[in-house]
C-alpha positions as CSV (number, residue, x, y, z in Angstrom):
1,X,-27.6,-27.8,4.6
2,X,-26.9,-28.8,8.2
3,X,-26.4,-26.2,10.7
4,X,-23.3,-24.5,10.6
5,X,-21.1,-25.4,13.7
6,X,-18.6,-22.9,14.9
7,X,-15.7,-25.1,14.3
8,X,-16.9,-25.6,10.5
9,X,-16.9,-21.4,10.5
10,X,-13.5,-21.3,11.7
11,X,-12.0,-23.9,9.4
12,X,-13.7,-22.0,6.5
13,X,-12.2,-18.7,7.6
14,X,-8.9,-20.6,7.9
15,X,-9.6,-21.6,4.3
16,X,-9.7,-18.0,3.0
17,X,-6.6,-17.2,4.8
18,X,-4.9,-20.0,3.3
19,X,-6.2,-18.6,-0.2
20,X,-4.7,-15.3,0.5
21,X,-1.4,-16.7,1.9
22,X,-0.9,-18.7,-1.3
23,X,-1.7,-16.6,-4.0
24,X,-0.1,-13.5,-2.9
25,X,3.1,-15.1,-1.6
26,X,5.4,-13.8,-4.6
27,X,3.4,-10.6,-5.1
28,X,5.6,-8.7,-2.5
29,X,8.7,-9.5,-4.5
30,X,7.4,-8.7,-7.8
31,X,10.4,-6.3,-8.1
32,X,12.6,-9.3,-8.0
33,X,10.6,-11.3,-10.4
34,X,10.5,-8.3,-13.0
35,X,14.6,-8.2,-12.7
36,X,14.8,-11.9,-13.3
37,X,12.7,-11.6,-16.6
38,X,14.7,-8.4,-17.8
39,X,11.4,-6.4,-18.4
40,X,10.5,-2.7,-18.0
41,X,7.6,-1.5,-15.7
42,X,5.4,-1.3,-18.7
43,X,6.3,-4.9,-20.1
44,X,6.0,-6.5,-16.7
45,X,2.6,-4.8,-15.8
46,X,1.4,-5.7,-19.2
47,X,2.5,-9.3,-19.1
48,X,1.0,-9.7,-15.5
49,X,-2.2,-8.4,-16.8
50,X,-2.7,-11.3,-19.2
51,X,-3.6,-13.3,-16.1
52,X,-7.1,-12.1,-17.0
53,X,-7.2,-14.1,-20.2
54,X,-6.9,-17.2,-18.1
55,X,-9.6,-15.8,-15.5
56,X,-11.8,-15.1,-18.5
57,X,-11.8,-18.3,-20.1
58,X,-12.1,-20.1,-17.0
59,X,-15.4,-18.1,-16.2
60,X,-16.7,-19.0,-19.4
61,X,-18.1,-22.4,-17.8
62,X,-16.6,-22.6,-14.0
63,X,-19.7,-21.0,-12.7
64,X,-22.0,-23.8,-14.2
65,X,-19.4,-26.5,-13.4
66,X,-19.4,-25.6,-9.7
67,X,-23.2,-25.8,-9.8
68,X,-23.1,-29.3,-11.6
69,X,-20.5,-31.0,-9.6
70,X,-20.2,-29.2,-6.3
71,X,-17.8,-27.1,-4.5
72,X,-15.3,-29.7,-3.1
73,X,-14.0,-31.0,-6.6
74,X,-13.5,-27.6,-7.7
75,X,-11.7,-26.4,-4.6
76,X,-9.1,-29.2,-4.8
77,X,-8.4,-29.3,-8.5
78,X,-8.1,-25.4,-8.9
79,X,-6.3,-25.2,-5.6
80,X,-3.9,-27.9,-6.6
81,X,-3.0,-26.3,-10.0
82,X,-3.0,-22.7,-8.6
83,X,-0.2,-23.8,-5.8
84,X,1.8,-25.8,-8.2
85,X,1.7,-23.1,-10.9
86,X,2.6,-20.2,-8.7
87,X,5.5,-22.2,-7.2
88,X,6.8,-22.9,-10.5
89,X,6.2,-19.4,-12.2
90,X,9.0,-17.8,-9.9
91,X,11.8,-20.0,-11.7
92,X,10.9,-18.9,-15.2
93,X,13.1,-16.3,-17.1
94,X,11.4,-16.4,-20.6
95,X,8.5,-13.8,-20.7
96,X,6.8,-16.1,-23.2
97,X,6.8,-19.0,-20.8
98,X,5.9,-16.8,-18.0
99,X,3.1,-15.3,-19.9
100,X,1.4,-18.7,-20.8
101,X,1.8,-20.0,-17.1
102,X,0.5,-16.8,-15.6
103,X,-2.5,-17.6,-17.7
104,X,-3.3,-20.6,-16.3
105,X,-2.8,-19.2,-13.0
106,X,-5.4,-16.7,-13.5
107,X,-7.9,-19.4,-14.5
108,X,-7.2,-21.6,-11.4
109,X,-7.6,-18.6,-9.3
110,X,-10.8,-17.7,-10.9
111,X,-12.2,-21.1,-10.4
112,X,-11.2,-21.4,-7.0
113,X,-12.6,-17.7,-6.0
114,X,-16.1,-18.6,-7.6
115,X,-16.0,-21.9,-5.8
116,X,-15.0,-20.5,-2.5
117,X,-17.8,-17.5,-2.8
118,X,-20.5,-19.4,-3.9
119,X,-19.9,-21.6,-0.7
120,X,-19.5,-18.1,1.5
121,X,-22.9,-17.0,0.1
122,X,-24.8,-20.1,0.7
123,X,-23.4,-19.9,4.4
124,X,-24.5,-16.3,4.6
125,X,-27.9,-17.4,3.7
126,X,-28.0,-20.1,6.3
127,X,-26.5,-18.0,8.9
128,X,-29.0,-15.0,8.0
129,X,-26.5,-12.2,8.5
130,X,-23.7,-10.6,6.4
131,X,-21.0,-13.4,6.1
132,X,-18.8,-12.5,3.1
133,X,-17.2,-9.5,4.2
134,X,-15.8,-11.1,7.2
135,X,-14.2,-14.0,5.1
136,X,-12.7,-11.2,2.7
137,X,-11.1,-10.2,6.0
138,X,-9.5,-13.4,6.8
139,X,-8.4,-13.6,3.0
140,X,-6.6,-10.2,3.8
141,X,-5.0,-11.7,6.9
142,X,-3.4,-14.4,4.8
143,X,-2.1,-11.5,2.3
144,X,-0.8,-9.6,5.3
145,X,0.8,-12.6,6.7
146,X,2.5,-13.7,3.5
147,X,3.6,-9.8,3.1
148,X,5.4,-10.4,6.6
149,X,6.8,-13.5,5.6
150,X,8.2,-12.3,2.2
151,X,9.6,-9.2,4.0
152,X,11.7,-11.5,6.2
153,X,12.5,-14.0,3.4
154,X,14.0,-11.5,1.4
155,X,16.7,-11.0,3.7
156,X,17.6,-14.9,3.7
157,X,15.8,-16.6,0.7
158,X,15.3,-16.3,-3.0
159,X,12.0,-15.6,-4.3
160,X,12.1,-19.1,-5.6
161,X,12.8,-20.9,-2.4
162,X,10.6,-18.6,-0.4
163,X,7.5,-19.2,-2.6
164,X,7.9,-23.0,-2.6
165,X,8.0,-23.3,1.2
166,X,5.0,-21.1,1.5
167,X,3.1,-23.1,-1.3
168,X,3.7,-26.5,0.1
169,X,2.3,-25.5,3.3
170,X,-0.7,-24.0,1.7
171,X,-1.3,-26.9,-0.5
172,X,-1.2,-29.4,2.8
173,X,-3.5,-27.1,4.7
174,X,-6.0,-26.7,1.7
175,X,-6.6,-30.7,1.5
176,X,-6.7,-30.9,5.2
177,X,-9.4,-28.0,5.4
178,X,-11.5,-29.2,2.3
179,X,-11.5,-32.8,3.7
180,X,-12.8,-31.7,7.1
181,X,-15.2,-29.2,5.6
182,X,-16.7,-31.7,3.0
183,X,-20.0,-32.3,5.0
184,X,-21.1,-28.8,4.7
185,X,-19.8,-27.7,1.1
186,X,-22.5,-27.3,-1.6
187,X,-22.9,-30.8,-3.2
188,X,-23.1,-31.6,-6.8
189,X,-26.5,-30.9,-8.7
190,X,-27.1,-34.2,-10.2
191,X,-30.2,-33.5,-12.0
192,X,-30.1,-33.4,-15.8
193,X,-30.4,-30.0,-16.2
194,X,-27.7,-29.2,-14.1
195,X,-25.4,-31.3,-15.9
196,X,-26.6,-29.7,-19.0
197,X,-25.6,-26.5,-17.7
198,X,-22.1,-27.1,-18.2
199,X,-22.3,-26.5,-22.1
200,X,-20.9,-23.4,-23.1
201,X,-24.0,-22.6,-25.2
202,X,-26.0,-22.2,-22.1
203,X,-23.6,-19.8,-20.6
204,X,-24.3,-17.3,-23.6
205,X,-28.1,-17.9,-23.6
206,X,-28.2,-17.0,-20.0
207,X,-25.6,-14.3,-19.9
208,X,-26.7,-11.0,-18.7
209,X,-24.4,-7.8,-18.0
210,X,-25.5,-6.0,-15.0
211,X,-23.7,-2.8,-16.1
212,X,-24.1,-1.0,-12.5
213,X,-22.9,-3.8,-10.6
214,X,-20.0,-4.5,-12.9
215,X,-18.7,-0.8,-13.2
216,X,-19.3,-0.7,-9.1
217,X,-17.0,-3.5,-8.7
218,X,-14.5,-2.2,-11.3
219,X,-14.3,1.2,-9.8
220,X,-14.3,-0.2,-6.0
221,X,-11.8,-2.8,-6.6
222,X,-9.4,-1.7,-9.1
223,X,-7.4,-0.2,-6.3
224,X,-6.7,-3.3,-4.5
225,X,-5.6,-4.8,-7.9
226,X,-3.3,-2.2,-8.5
227,X,-1.8,-1.9,-4.9
228,X,-0.9,-5.8,-5.5
229,X,0.9,-5.2,-8.9
230,X,2.5,-1.7,-8.1
231,X,3.2,-1.4,-4.5
232,X,6.3,-3.4,-4.4
233,X,7.7,-1.5,-7.3
234,X,6.6,1.8,-6.2
235,X,8.5,1.3,-2.8
236,X,11.7,0.3,-4.7
237,X,11.7,2.8,-7.4
238,X,9.7,6.1,-6.0
239,X,10.4,5.7,-2.3
240,X,14.0,3.9,-3.0
241,X,13.5,1.4,-0.1
242,X,15.8,-1.4,0.3
243,X,14.6,-5.1,-1.1
244,X,13.5,-6.0,2.5
245,X,11.3,-3.3,2.8
246,X,9.4,-3.5,-0.7
247,X,6.4,-4.8,0.7
248,X,5.9,-2.0,3.5
249,X,3.1,0.1,2.1
250,X,1.0,-3.0,0.7
251,X,1.5,-4.5,4.4
252,X,-0.1,-1.3,5.3
253,X,-2.7,-1.3,2.7
254,X,-3.5,-4.9,3.6
255,X,-4.0,-3.7,7.4
256,X,-6.6,-1.2,6.2
257,X,-8.4,-3.9,4.2
258,X,-8.6,-6.1,7.1
259,X,-9.7,-3.5,9.5
260,X,-12.5,-2.7,7.3
261,X,-13.8,-5.9,6.3
262,X,-13.7,-7.3,9.9
263,X,-15.5,-4.2,11.3
264,X,-17.9,-4.2,8.5
265,X,-20.8,-5.8,10.5
266,X,-20.3,-2.9,13.0
267,X,-20.5,-0.4,10.2
268,X,-23.3,-2.1,8.5
269,X,-25.4,-1.5,11.9
270,X,-24.7,2.2,12.0
271,X,-24.8,3.4,8.5
272,X,-26.5,2.3,5.3
273,X,-24.8,0.3,2.5
274,X,-25.2,3.3,0.1
275,X,-23.4,5.7,2.5
276,X,-20.6,3.2,3.3
277,X,-19.8,2.6,-0.3
278,X,-20.0,6.4,-1.0
279,X,-18.0,7.7,1.8
280,X,-15.7,4.9,1.9
281,X,-14.9,5.5,-1.8
282,X,-14.4,9.2,-1.1
283,X,-12.0,8.6,1.9
284,X,-9.8,5.9,0.3
285,X,-9.4,7.5,-3.1
286,X,-8.5,11.0,-1.7
287,X,-6.5,9.8,1.1
288,X,-4.4,7.2,-1.0
289,X,-4.2,9.6,-4.0
290,X,-2.6,12.5,-1.6
291,X,-0.4,9.8,0.3
292,X,1.3,8.6,-2.8
293,X,2.0,12.1,-4.4
294,X,3.1,13.5,-1.0
295,X,5.1,10.7,-0.1
296,X,7.0,10.7,-3.3
297,X,7.8,14.3,-3.1
298,X,8.7,14.2,0.6
299,X,11.2,11.1,-0.1
300,X,13.5,13.2,-2.0
301,X,14.1,15.1,1.5
302,X,13.3,12.8,4.0
303,X,13.3,9.1,3.1
304,X,11.3,7.9,6.2
305,X,8.8,10.9,6.2
306,X,7.9,10.0,2.6
307,X,7.6,6.4,3.5
308,X,5.3,7.5,6.4
309,X,3.0,9.8,4.3
310,X,2.7,7.1,2.0
311,X,2.0,4.4,4.3
312,X,-0.8,6.5,5.7
313,X,-2.3,7.0,2.1
314,X,-2.2,3.2,1.5
315,X,-4.0,2.4,4.8
316,X,-6.5,4.8,3.8
317,X,-7.0,3.2,0.3
318,X,-7.3,-0.2,1.8
319,X,-9.7,1.0,4.5
320,X,-11.8,2.6,1.8
321,X,-11.9,-0.2,-0.6
322,X,-12.2,-3.0,1.9
323,X,-16.0,-4.0,1.4
324,X,-16.5,-2.8,-1.8
325,X,-15.9,-6.3,-3.4
326,X,-18.0,-8.3,-1.2
327,X,-21.0,-5.8,-1.4
328,X,-21.1,-5.7,-5.1
329,X,-20.7,-9.4,-5.5
330,X,-23.6,-9.7,-2.8
331,X,-25.6,-7.2,-5.0
332,X,-25.0,-9.4,-8.1
333,X,-26.4,-12.5,-6.7
334,X,-29.6,-10.7,-5.0
335,X,-30.2,-9.0,-8.4
336,X,-29.9,-12.2,-10.7
337,X,-32.3,-15.2,-11.0
338,X,-29.4,-17.7,-11.6
339,X,-27.8,-19.8,-9.0
340,X,-24.9,-18.0,-7.0
341,X,-22.0,-19.8,-8.7
342,X,-23.2,-18.8,-11.9
343,X,-24.4,-15.2,-11.0
344,X,-20.6,-14.9,-9.7
345,X,-19.0,-16.3,-12.9
346,X,-20.8,-14.0,-15.1
347,X,-20.2,-11.1,-12.9
348,X,-16.4,-11.7,-12.9
349,X,-16.1,-12.5,-16.4
350,X,-17.1,-9.0,-17.6
351,X,-15.0,-7.6,-14.7
352,X,-12.1,-9.5,-15.9
353,X,-12.0,-8.0,-19.3
354,X,-12.8,-4.5,-18.0
355,X,-10.1,-4.7,-15.4
356,X,-7.6,-6.2,-17.8
357,X,-8.1,-3.2,-20.1
358,X,-7.8,-0.9,-17.0
359,X,-4.5,-2.7,-16.2
360,X,-3.2,-2.1,-19.5
361,X,-3.9,1.5,-18.9
362,X,-2.4,1.7,-15.7
363,X,0.9,-0.1,-16.9
364,X,1.2,2.1,-19.9
365,X,1.0,5.5,-17.8
366,X,3.6,4.0,-15.4
367,X,5.9,3.4,-18.4
368,X,5.2,6.8,-19.9
369,X,5.3,8.7,-16.6
370,X,5.8,7.2,-13.4
371,X,4.4,4.4,-10.7
372,X,3.1,7.3,-8.7
373,X,1.0,8.9,-11.5
374,X,-0.4,5.4,-12.8
375,X,-1.7,4.7,-9.0
376,X,-3.9,7.9,-9.4
377,X,-6.0,6.2,-11.9
378,X,-7.4,3.5,-9.6
379,X,-7.4,6.3,-6.6
380,X,-9.7,8.3,-8.8
381,X,-12.2,5.4,-9.8
382,X,-12.6,4.5,-6.2
383,X,-14.0,8.2,-5.4
384,X,-17.0,7.6,-7.7
385,X,-17.9,4.1,-6.7
386,X,-21.0,5.1,-4.8
387,X,-22.6,6.3,-8.1
388,X,-23.1,2.6,-9.0
389,X,-25.1,1.7,-5.8
390,X,-28.7,3.1,-5.3
391,X,-30.9,3.1,-2.4
392,X,-33.1,0.7,-4.4
393,X,-30.3,-1.8,-5.2
């Protein structure tokens, strides 16, 4: 790989930003989407979780496909469908059609994420320093920007028009950035063995489950998934916030993620990775757990005091889980003898299944009790993430 110029690193960071901007554009307005579909909390949470099926089926081969055909073509194909499908799904009122399209969105996001993560790890190796957590920070900046846009757009635009505008911008940005980055993107491996690797059989014969890494990734990342799925509904139904402020706690959560990821390099110099994961999990899990419970309780007496406490909790949760995903993904590639794209795909395929089951449990908990109680599940798991990363990892 050629030396990576600063301009290329900036463009790659912008690609991560665009990724976050596009796939999260409709998430802050989930409460409106749920209402359009006429579903309960449990039904909506379950149907959203079906994206995991698309993720899983894509991961069966996508790691090998990235290795065989290169990063560029995967980014373009998966990114195009990802954007088109997200714009289209906001118009659907049939739960069945919504479910089917949601599965394809999960698959396209999975393929895009595998390709962009493999590229980030290749650049990390070239730069000889930690790079993936910082890029994850730019993804979080994209989600933060899209949350702000959603808060403003909710007052003037329907979720359909709002999503379409963001997606058109994201799609043009994607093609421009990938074209500019083409010289440094991981090329196709034209060897016969690499071409053979896309066969499904080889996925199974090379498949290995690294349970400490997979469980660590689940415990460390489930809170981020849950915040994305439930923050908007928590704000509207538990705190009683109006539509325009439905994304406030997720916005604060994302600020915590950005701060943690962009400051990760500094933390890494002062503390060991084991301590970062252990204490980050405790601070994030305990802090957010207390925040969502006390925020809900206080909102009955003082709405804005409840929002303030809940927001503080979401901030601590975002800060605590901010670098968990990148750390365990990096561990997976270091511990595996397979190409990075294949190791990432195998890690994510297992994680997709256990996250899906976890999301169903959270959805049922929200239906049977409340969103507040449901959010305590990922908070509790985050507290124990440190048990899966040891000094010899």
